[in-house]
A tleap script that builds the chain and sets N, CA, C and O, in Angstrom:
source leaprc.protein.ff14SB
mol = sequence {
  NMET SER ASP HIE PRO SER THR PRO ALA VAL
  PRO LYS ARG SER HIE THR GLY LEU LEU ASP
  LEU ASN ARG ALA THR GLU GLN ASP ILE ASP
  ALA LEU PRO GLY ILE GLY PRO ARG LEU ALA
  GLU ARG ILE MET GLU TYR ARG GLN SER VAL
  GLY ALA PHE HIE SER LEU ASP GLU LEU ARG
  ALA VAL LYS GLY ILE GLY LYS LYS LYS PHE
  GLU ARG ILE ARG PRO LEU VAL THR VAL THR
  SER GLY ALA VAL ALA SER ALA ARG GLY LYS
  LYS ALA CTHR
}
set mol.1.N position { -9.272 40.193 -8.472 }
set mol.1.CA position { -9.367 39.173 -7.456 }
set mol.1.C position { -9.939 39.714 -6.163 }
set mol.1.O position { -10.573 38.973 -5.412 }
set mol.2.N position { -9.732 40.976 -5.892 }
set mol.2.CA position { -10.282 41.547 -4.671 }
set mol.2.C position { -11.749 41.911 -4.828 }
set mol.2.O position { -12.422 42.189 -3.835 }
set mol.3.N position { -12.255 41.914 -6.043 }
set mol.3.CA position { -13.672 42.191 -6.283 }
set mol.3.C position { -14.472 40.915 -6.043 }
set mol.3.O position { -14.110 39.840 -6.521 }
set mol.4.N position { -15.549 41.051 -5.305 }
set mol.4.CA position { -16.429 39.918 -5.041 }
set mol.4.C position { -17.816 40.257 -5.561 }
set mol.4.O position { -18.655 40.752 -4.808 }
set mol.5.N position { -18.068 40.000 -6.837 }
set mol.5.CA position { -19.377 40.349 -7.393 }
set mol.5.C position { -20.492 39.510 -6.790 }
set mol.5.O position { -20.543 38.292 -6.956 }
set mol.6.N position { -21.359 40.179 -6.106 }
set mol.6.CA position { -22.543 39.579 -5.471 }
set mol.6.C position { -22.271 38.197 -4.876 }
set mol.6.O position { -22.777 37.189 -5.368 }
set mol.7.N position { -21.476 38.165 -3.826 }
set mol.7.CA position { -21.194 36.927 -3.116 }
set mol.7.C position { -22.496 36.408 -2.519 }
set mol.7.O position { -23.235 37.171 -1.897 }
set mol.8.N position { -22.786 35.116 -2.701 }
set mol.8.CA position { -24.039 34.591 -2.175 }
set mol.8.C position { -24.141 34.787 -0.667 }
set mol.8.O position { -23.218 34.454 0.076 }
set mol.9.N position { -25.258 35.326 -0.230 }
set mol.9.CA position { -25.466 35.583 1.188 }
set mol.9.C position { -25.819 34.300 1.936 }
set mol.9.O position { -25.626 34.216 3.149 }
set mol.10.N position { -26.332 33.305 1.223 }
set mol.10.CA position { -26.764 32.063 1.848 }
set mol.10.C position { -26.069 30.882 1.170 }
set mol.10.O position { -26.640 30.275 0.265 }
set mol.11.N position { -24.844 30.545 1.592 }
set mol.11.CA position { -24.113 29.476 0.934 }
set mol.11.C position { -24.740 28.103 1.097 }
set mol.11.O position { -24.349 27.168 0.399 }
set mol.12.N position { -25.702 27.952 1.999 }
set mol.12.CA position { -26.344 26.655 2.169 }
set mol.12.C position { -27.356 26.366 1.064 }
set mol.12.O position { -27.943 25.285 1.016 }
set mol.13.N position { -27.552 27.322 0.193 }
set mol.13.CA position { -28.411 27.105 -0.973 }
set mol.13.C position { -27.524 26.781 -2.166 }
set mol.13.O position { -26.458 27.370 -2.339 }
set mol.14.N position { -27.968 25.853 -2.974 }
set mol.14.CA position { -27.197 25.485 -4.154 }
set mol.14.C position { -27.351 26.567 -5.213 }
set mol.14.O position { -28.117 27.515 -5.039 }
set mol.15.N position { -26.621 26.418 -6.305 }
set mol.15.CA position { -26.712 27.393 -7.392 }
set mol.15.C position { -28.108 27.426 -8.005 }
set mol.15.O position { -28.449 28.376 -8.710 }
set mol.16.N position { -28.913 26.410 -7.748 }
set mol.16.CA position { -30.278 26.373 -8.270 }
set mol.16.C position { -31.278 27.011 -7.318 }
set mol.16.O position { -32.460 27.118 -7.644 }
set mol.17.N position { -30.818 27.437 -6.141 }
set mol.17.CA position { -31.698 28.059 -5.165 }
set mol.17.C position { -32.361 27.074 -4.222 }
set mol.17.O position { -33.144 27.470 -3.358 }
set mol.18.N position { -32.053 25.792 -4.379 }
set mol.18.CA position { -32.622 24.777 -3.501 }
set mol.18.C position { -31.841 24.712 -2.194 }
set mol.18.O position { -30.656 25.041 -2.155 }
set mol.19.N position { -32.505 24.291 -1.138 }
set mol.19.CA position { -31.849 24.156 0.157 }
set mol.19.C position { -30.980 22.904 0.146 }
set mol.19.O position { -31.476 21.798 -0.070 }
set mol.20.N position { -29.695 23.080 0.378 }
set mol.20.CA position { -28.754 21.963 0.407 }
set mol.20.C position { -28.808 21.317 1.788 }
set mol.20.O position { -28.396 21.921 2.778 }
set mol.21.N position { -29.311 20.104 1.848 }
set mol.21.CA position { -29.466 19.417 3.128 }
set mol.21.C position { -28.136 19.140 3.814 }
set mol.21.O position { -28.106 18.913 5.024 }
set mol.22.N position { -27.046 19.153 3.075 }
set mol.22.CA position { -25.736 18.918 3.678 }
set mol.22.C position { -25.122 20.177 4.275 }
set mol.22.O position { -24.124 20.096 4.990 }
set mol.23.N position { -25.697 21.325 3.995 }
set mol.23.CA position { -25.199 22.590 4.540 }
set mol.23.C position { -26.224 23.309 5.408 }
set mol.23.O position { -25.877 24.223 6.156 }
set mol.24.N position { -27.471 22.902 5.311 }
set mol.24.CA position { -28.562 23.588 6.006 }
set mol.24.C position { -28.437 23.471 7.516 }
set mol.24.O position { -27.937 22.478 8.043 }
set mol.25.N position { -28.902 24.508 8.198 }
set mol.25.CA position { -28.980 24.469 9.653 }
set mol.25.C position { -30.310 23.833 10.051 }
set mol.25.O position { -31.194 23.638 9.216 }
set mol.26.N position { -30.433 23.522 11.301 }
set mol.26.CA position { -31.683 22.963 11.802 }
set mol.26.C position { -32.835 23.941 11.572 }
set mol.26.O position { -33.948 23.525 11.253 }
set mol.27.N position { -32.571 25.233 11.734 }
set mol.27.CA position { -33.598 26.256 11.508 }
set mol.27.C position { -34.018 26.297 10.041 }
set mol.27.O position { -35.200 26.465 9.740 }
set mol.28.N position { -33.067 26.146 9.133 }
set mol.28.CA position { -33.392 26.128 7.703 }
set mol.28.C position { -34.323 24.966 7.385 }
set mol.28.O position { -35.309 25.123 6.665 }
set mol.29.N position { -33.999 23.808 7.928 }
set mol.29.CA position { -34.799 22.612 7.667 }
set mol.29.C position { -36.174 22.745 8.306 }
set mol.29.O position { -37.175 22.340 7.716 }
set mol.30.N position { -36.229 23.308 9.503 }
set mol.30.CA position { -37.491 23.530 10.206 }
set mol.30.C position { -38.430 24.416 9.387 }
set mol.30.O position { -39.650 24.280 9.485 }
set mol.31.N position { -37.877 25.310 8.591 }
set mol.31.CA position { -38.682 26.240 7.799 }
set mol.31.C position { -39.328 25.578 6.582 }
set mol.31.O position { -40.196 26.176 5.946 }
set mol.32.N position { -38.924 24.369 6.253 }
set mol.32.CA position { -39.537 23.670 5.122 }
set mol.32.C position { -40.980 23.306 5.473 }
set mol.32.O position { -41.281 23.038 6.636 }
set mol.33.N position { -41.878 23.294 4.481 }
set mol.33.CA position { -43.284 22.977 4.755 }
set mol.33.C position { -43.455 21.562 5.302 }
set mol.33.O position { -42.951 20.595 4.731 }
set mol.34.N position { -44.173 21.460 6.416 }
set mol.34.CA position { -44.450 20.161 7.009 }
set mol.34.C position { -43.356 19.635 7.915 }
set mol.34.O position { -43.490 18.550 8.480 }
set mol.35.N position { -42.277 20.382 8.062 }
set mol.35.CA position { -41.168 19.968 8.925 }
set mol.35.C position { -41.183 20.853 10.160 }
set mol.35.O position { -41.090 22.076 10.059 }
set mol.36.N position { -41.299 20.241 11.305 }
set mol.36.CA position { -41.268 21.000 12.557 }
set mol.36.C position { -39.908 20.861 13.218 }
set mol.36.O position { -38.998 20.249 12.660 }
set mol.37.N position { -39.772 21.428 14.406 }
set mol.37.CA position { -38.479 21.384 15.084 }
set mol.37.C position { -37.991 19.970 15.403 }
set mol.37.O position { -36.796 19.695 15.293 }
set mol.38.N position { -38.890 19.077 15.794 }
set mol.38.CA position { -38.469 17.703 16.116 }
set mol.38.C position { -37.975 16.967 14.879 }
set mol.38.O position { -36.960 16.272 14.928 }
set mol.39.N position { -38.685 17.118 13.785 }
set mol.39.CA position { -38.280 16.437 12.556 }
set mol.39.C position { -36.991 17.042 12.005 }
set mol.39.O position { -36.136 16.326 11.485 }
set mol.40.N position { -36.859 18.343 12.121 }
set mol.40.CA position { -35.618 18.999 11.698 }
set mol.40.C position { -34.444 18.457 12.513 }
set mol.40.O position { -33.358 18.229 11.980 }
set mol.41.N position { -34.674 18.257 13.800 }
set mol.41.CA position { -33.628 17.701 14.668 }
set mol.41.C position { -33.262 16.282 14.235 }
set mol.41.O position { -32.085 15.922 14.210 }
set mol.42.N position { -34.266 15.480 13.895 }
set mol.42.CA position { -34.008 14.107 13.436 }
set mol.42.C position { -33.213 14.098 12.132 }
set mol.42.O position { -32.319 13.272 11.947 }
set mol.43.N position { -33.544 15.016 11.240 }
set mol.43.CA position { -32.816 15.108 9.970 }
set mol.43.C position { -31.355 15.456 10.237 }
set mol.43.O position { -30.455 14.874 9.632 }
set mol.44.N position { -31.123 16.399 11.135 }
set mol.44.CA position { -29.748 16.779 11.479 }
set mol.44.C position { -29.005 15.604 12.128 }
set mol.44.O position { -27.837 15.364 11.823 }
set mol.45.N position { -29.676 14.882 13.013 }
set mol.45.CA position { -29.052 13.728 13.662 }
set mol.45.C position { -28.689 12.665 12.636 }
set mol.45.O position { -27.613 12.070 12.701 }
set mol.46.N position { -29.591 12.429 11.688 }
set mol.46.CA position { -29.303 11.448 10.639 }
set mol.46.C position { -28.090 11.892 9.832 }
set mol.46.O position { -27.190 11.095 9.567 }
set mol.47.N position { -28.067 13.149 9.447 }
set mol.47.CA position { -26.949 13.673 8.659 }
set mol.47.C position { -25.637 13.508 9.415 }
set mol.47.O position { -24.627 13.115 8.833 }
set mol.48.N position { -25.650 13.804 10.698 }
set mol.48.CA position { -24.432 13.656 11.503 }
set mol.48.C position { -24.015 12.197 11.615 }
set mol.48.O position { -22.821 11.896 11.625 }
set mol.49.N position { -24.974 11.293 11.700 }
set mol.49.CA position { -24.643 9.874 11.862 }
set mol.49.C position { -24.053 9.264 10.593 }
set mol.49.O position { -23.216 8.364 10.670 }
set mol.50.N position { -24.481 9.745 9.429 }
set mol.50.CA position { -23.965 9.188 8.168 }
set mol.50.C position { -22.874 10.053 7.549 }
set mol.50.O position { -22.237 9.640 6.580 }
set mol.51.N position { -22.654 11.231 8.088 }
set mol.51.CA position { -21.619 12.124 7.552 }
set mol.51.C position { -22.169 13.121 6.559 }
set mol.51.O position { -21.784 14.290 6.583 }
set mol.52.N position { -23.059 12.688 5.689 }
set mol.52.CA position { -23.671 13.564 4.687 }
set mol.52.C position { -24.730 12.781 3.929 }
set mol.52.O position { -24.676 11.554 3.840 }
set mol.53.N position { -25.681 13.504 3.393 }
set mol.53.CA position { -26.643 12.886 2.489 }
set mol.53.C position { -25.969 12.728 1.134 }
set mol.53.O position { -25.326 13.657 0.647 }
set mol.54.N position { -26.112 11.561 0.528 }
set mol.54.CA position { -25.558 11.334 -0.805 }
set mol.54.C position { -26.644 11.378 -1.873 }
set mol.54.O position { -26.358 11.568 -3.056 }
set mol.55.N position { -27.892 11.201 -1.447 }
set mol.55.CA position { -29.024 11.332 -2.366 }
set mol.55.C position { -30.241 11.777 -1.566 }
set mol.55.O position { -30.312 11.575 -0.353 }
set mol.56.N position { -31.184 12.377 -2.252 }
set mol.56.CA position { -32.406 12.818 -1.576 }
set mol.56.C position { -33.190 11.642 -1.013 }
set mol.56.O position { -33.878 11.776 0.000 }
set mol.57.N position { -33.089 10.493 -1.666 }
set mol.57.CA position { -33.824 9.319 -1.204 }
set mol.57.C position { -33.455 8.922 0.221 }
set mol.57.O position { -34.262 8.306 0.917 }
set mol.58.N position { -32.253 9.266 0.663 }
set mol.58.CA position { -31.842 8.956 2.032 }
set mol.58.C position { -32.731 9.650 3.059 }
set mol.58.O position { -32.854 9.185 4.192 }
set mol.59.N position { -33.333 10.733 2.674 }
set mol.59.CA position { -34.217 11.468 3.576 }
set mol.59.C position { -35.364 10.582 4.057 }
set mol.59.O position { -35.881 10.771 5.158 }
set mol.60.N position { -35.754 9.625 3.237 }
set mol.60.CA position { -36.841 8.707 3.597 }
set mol.60.C position { -36.468 7.817 4.776 }
set mol.60.O position { -37.349 7.247 5.420 }
set mol.61.N position { -35.175 7.691 5.069 }
set mol.61.CA position { -34.730 6.864 6.196 }
set mol.61.C position { -34.942 7.558 7.536 }
set mol.61.O position { -34.841 6.927 8.588 }
set mol.62.N position { -35.232 8.850 7.499 }
set mol.62.CA position { -35.445 9.612 8.730 }
set mol.62.C position { -36.855 9.334 9.243 }
set mol.62.O position { -37.831 9.466 8.503 }
set mol.63.N position { -36.954 8.949 10.513 }
set mol.63.CA position { -38.261 8.672 11.109 }
set mol.63.C position { -39.125 9.926 11.025 }
set mol.63.O position { -38.725 11.002 11.468 }
set mol.64.N position { -40.317 9.769 10.448 }
set mol.64.CA position { -41.230 10.898 10.310 }
set mol.64.C position { -41.317 11.427 8.888 }
set mol.64.O position { -42.198 12.226 8.571 }
set mol.65.N position { -40.402 10.981 8.029 }
set mol.65.CA position { -40.455 11.384 6.621 }
set mol.65.C position { -41.091 10.240 5.842 }
set mol.65.O position { -40.427 9.273 5.468 }
set mol.66.N position { -42.370 10.371 5.612 }
set mol.66.CA position { -43.087 9.388 4.815 }
set mol.66.C position { -43.120 9.823 3.358 }
set mol.66.O position { -42.518 10.827 2.978 }
set mol.67.N position { -43.828 9.057 2.558 }
set mol.67.CA position { -43.888 9.336 1.125 }
set mol.67.C position { -44.465 10.718 0.840 }
set mol.67.O position { -43.911 11.464 0.033 }
set mol.68.N position { -45.565 11.067 1.490 }
set mol.68.CA position { -46.216 12.359 1.227 }
set mol.68.C position { -45.327 13.536 1.613 }
set mol.68.O position { -45.193 14.499 0.858 }
set mol.69.N position { -44.722 13.451 2.794 }
set mol.69.CA position { -43.862 14.540 3.255 }
set mol.69.C position { -42.638 14.662 2.351 }
set mol.69.O position { -42.212 15.765 2.009 }
set mol.70.N position { -42.079 13.511 1.968 }
set mol.70.CA position { -40.921 13.505 1.081 }
set mol.70.C position { -41.269 14.170 -0.253 }
set mol.70.O position { -40.519 15.011 -0.749 }
set mol.71.N position { -42.400 13.791 -0.823 }
set mol.71.CA position { -42.817 14.366 -2.108 }
set mol.71.C position { -43.074 15.870 -1.984 }
set mol.71.O position { -42.881 16.617 -2.943 }
set mol.72.N position { -43.505 16.305 -0.815 }
set mol.72.CA position { -43.799 17.729 -0.606 }
set mol.72.C position { -42.526 18.576 -0.563 }
set mol.72.O position { -42.496 19.682 -1.103 }
set mol.73.N position { -41.479 18.057 0.078 }
set mol.73.CA position { -40.263 18.874 0.213 }
set mol.73.C position { -39.208 18.581 -0.852 }
set mol.73.O position { -38.279 19.369 -1.029 }
set mol.74.N position { -39.337 17.467 -1.560 }
set mol.74.CA position { -38.324 17.098 -2.560 }
set mol.74.C position { -38.032 18.204 -3.567 }
set mol.74.O position { -36.863 18.404 -3.899 }
set mol.75.N position { -39.029 18.936 -4.075 }
set mol.75.CA position { -38.719 20.001 -5.043 }
set mol.75.C position { -37.982 21.195 -4.430 }
set mol.75.O position { -37.503 22.063 -5.159 }
set mol.76.N position { -37.889 21.246 -3.105 }
set mol.76.CA position { -37.298 22.399 -2.422 }
set mol.76.C position { -35.880 22.157 -1.928 }
set mol.76.O position { -35.197 23.091 -1.507 }
set mol.77.N position { -35.434 20.897 -1.979 }
set mol.77.CA position { -34.137 20.553 -1.398 }
set mol.77.C position { -33.239 19.840 -2.398 }
set mol.77.O position { -33.691 19.324 -3.421 }
set mol.78.N position { -31.958 19.830 -2.070 }
set mol.78.CA position { -30.969 19.122 -2.875 }
set mol.78.C position { -29.869 18.632 -1.951 }
set mol.78.O position { -29.824 19.007 -0.779 }
set mol.79.N position { -28.991 17.802 -2.467 }
set mol.79.CA position { -27.776 17.419 -1.747 }
set mol.79.C position { -26.609 17.592 -2.704 }
set mol.79.O position { -26.667 17.176 -3.861 }
set mol.80.N position { -25.556 18.209 -2.205 }
set mol.80.CA position { -24.359 18.380 -3.024 }
set mol.80.C position { -23.230 17.605 -2.379 }
set mol.80.O position { -22.851 17.869 -1.238 }
set mol.81.N position { -22.705 16.664 -3.104 }
set mol.81.CA position { -21.676 15.789 -2.547 }
set mol.81.C position { -20.362 16.507 -2.310 }
set mol.81.O position { -19.678 16.209 -1.332 }
set mol.82.N position { -19.989 17.430 -3.161 }
set mol.82.CA position { -18.715 18.111 -3.016 }
set mol.82.C position { -18.721 19.200 -1.973 }
set mol.82.O position { -17.674 19.781 -1.689 }
set mol.83.N position { -19.867 19.493 -1.395 }
set mol.83.CA position { -19.987 20.628 -0.482 }
set mol.83.C position { -19.686 20.282 0.961 }
set mol.83.O position { -19.578 21.177 1.801 }
set mol.84.N position { -19.549 19.018 1.261 }
set mol.84.CA position { -19.443 18.616 2.650 }
set mol.84.C position { -18.008 18.331 3.038 }
set mol.84.O position { -17.296 17.604 2.345 }
set mol.85.N position { -17.596 18.904 4.139 }
set mol.85.CA position { -16.236 18.699 4.623 }
set mol.85.C position { -16.190 17.637 5.709 }
set mol.85.O position { -15.113 17.328 6.221 }
set mol.86.N position { -17.342 17.069 6.074 }
set mol.86.CA position { -17.370 16.119 7.181 }
set mol.86.C position { -16.624 14.835 6.868 }
set mol.86.O position { -16.226 14.125 7.791 }
set mol.87.N position { -16.423 14.517 5.610 }
set mol.87.CA position { -15.717 13.293 5.234 }
set mol.87.C position { -14.215 13.506 5.138 }
set mol.87.O position { -13.485 12.586 4.770 }
set mol.88.N position { -13.742 14.700 5.461 }
set mol.88.CA position { -12.322 14.998 5.339 }
set mol.88.C position { -11.457 14.070 6.172 }
set mol.88.O position { -10.349 13.720 5.765 }
set mol.89.N position { -11.943 13.675 7.314 }
set mol.89.CA position { -11.166 12.803 8.176 }
set mol.89.C position { -11.135 11.361 7.702 }
set mol.89.O position { -10.274 10.586 8.119 }
set mol.90.N position { -12.062 11.001 6.838 }
set mol.90.CA position { -12.143 9.636 6.336 }
set mol.90.C position { -11.715 9.623 4.883 }
set mol.90.O position { -12.153 10.459 4.093 }
set mol.91.N position { -10.871 8.689 4.534 }
set mol.91.CA position { -10.452 8.569 3.142 }
set mol.91.C position { -10.962 7.250 2.599 }
set mol.91.O position { -10.712 6.187 3.169 }
set mol.92.N position { -11.668 7.332 1.507 }
set mol.92.CA position { -12.122 6.124 0.844 }
set mol.92.C position { -11.014 5.671 -0.089 }
set mol.92.O position { -10.606 6.405 -0.989 }
set mol.93.N position { -10.533 4.464 0.131 }
set mol.93.CA position { -9.442 3.972 -0.722 }
set mol.93.C position { -9.872 2.806 -1.538 }
set mol.93.O position { -9.080 2.268 -2.311 }
savepdb mol mol.pdb
quit
């Protein structure tokens, strides 16, 4: 139990190596192709306003993410529903 075999250095990446939009920092998102600092900020603001991304398609709701940009980054990103603690305060009943 005290052994930690190769603990992932970047927990914001999923087990598939994709960038998890629910864990990524603004800098991580900014590093995606075609995403600059302003768009990365908008993505973070959207994520904060909804609590978490539940599907990649939600990314299209962010101003500045059109079809071409979405198709360009879609293979590089993912969303993991169980990874987000932001919904801890809210209980769905």
